C-alpha positions in Angstrom: -13.4 8.6 7.6 -16.2 11.1 8.0 -14.9 13.7 5.3 -14.3 10.5 3.0 -10.7 10.7 2.9 -10.4 7.4 3.2 -12.1 4.9 0.3 -14.9 3.2 1.5 -13.8 -0.2 1.9 -10.7 0.6 3.9 -12.9 3.3 5.6 -15.8 0.4 6.4 -12.5 -2.2 7.7 -11.1 0.5 9.8 -14.9 1.3 11.5 -15.3 -2.6 12.2 -12.0 -2.3 14.2 -13.1 0.7 16.0 -16.4 -1.3 17.1 -14.4 -3.6 18.2 -12.3 -1.3 20.4 -14.9 0.5 21.8 -16.3 -2.7 22.8 -13.2 -3.6 24.5 -12.3 -6.7 22.2 -8.5 -7.2 22.6 -7.0 -7.3 19.0 -3.7 -8.7 17.9 -0.6 -7.1 18.8 1.2 -4.6 16.3 4.1 -5.4 14.5 7.2 -3.1 14.0 10.8 -2.8 14.3 12.7 0.0 15.1 14.1 2.0 13.0 16.8 5.4 13.1 16.8 7.6 15.7 13.5 5.9 17.7 11.1 5.6 15.1 9.3 2.9 14.8 8.7 0.9 11.2 5.1 -0.6 11.4 5.5 -4.0 9.5 2.1 -4.9 10.1 -0.9 -3.7 11.9 -2.2 -0.7 9.1 -6.1 -1.4 9.7 -5.4 -1.7 13.2 -3.1 1.3 14.0 -5.6 3.6 11.5 -8.2 2.5 14.0 -6.3 3.3 17.0 -5.2 6.8 15.8 -9.1 7.6 14.6 -10.0 7.1 18.0 -7.4 9.6 19.7 -6.5 5.9 21.5 -5.1 6.9 25.0 -4.3 3.7 26.3 -1.2 1.3 25.6 -1.2 -0.4 22.4 0.2 -3.9 22.5 2.8 -4.2 20.0 5.7 -6.7 19.1 9.0 -4.6 18.5 11.8 -6.2 16.7 15.6 -4.8 16.5 18.7 -5.8 14.5 21.7 -4.4 14.1 21.7 -5.6 10.1 18.0 -3.9 9.9 19.5 -1.3 7.3 20.5 -4.1 5.1 17.0 -5.3 5.1 15.6 -4.3 1.2 12.4 -2.8 2.6 14.4 -0.9 4.8 14.8 3.2 4.6 13.9 5.9 6.9 11.8 8.7 5.2 11.0 11.5 6.8 
């Protein structure tokens, strides 16, 4: 964000979330599903995870993690490097 890597509207949302995190505000859980090779696929929470990463967050991040043997049949499920 400092190097203007994100569009202004996105950067403003991330900065607002980071302010909440710095103020110890509890945010909703991220939502992800288990993918191949123990990878997590984020379903909901792109702004929040970007805020956490931007702060180099060192505390556990609350998340709901789903799993299903049928997940590869889901049209939006695809493992990419």
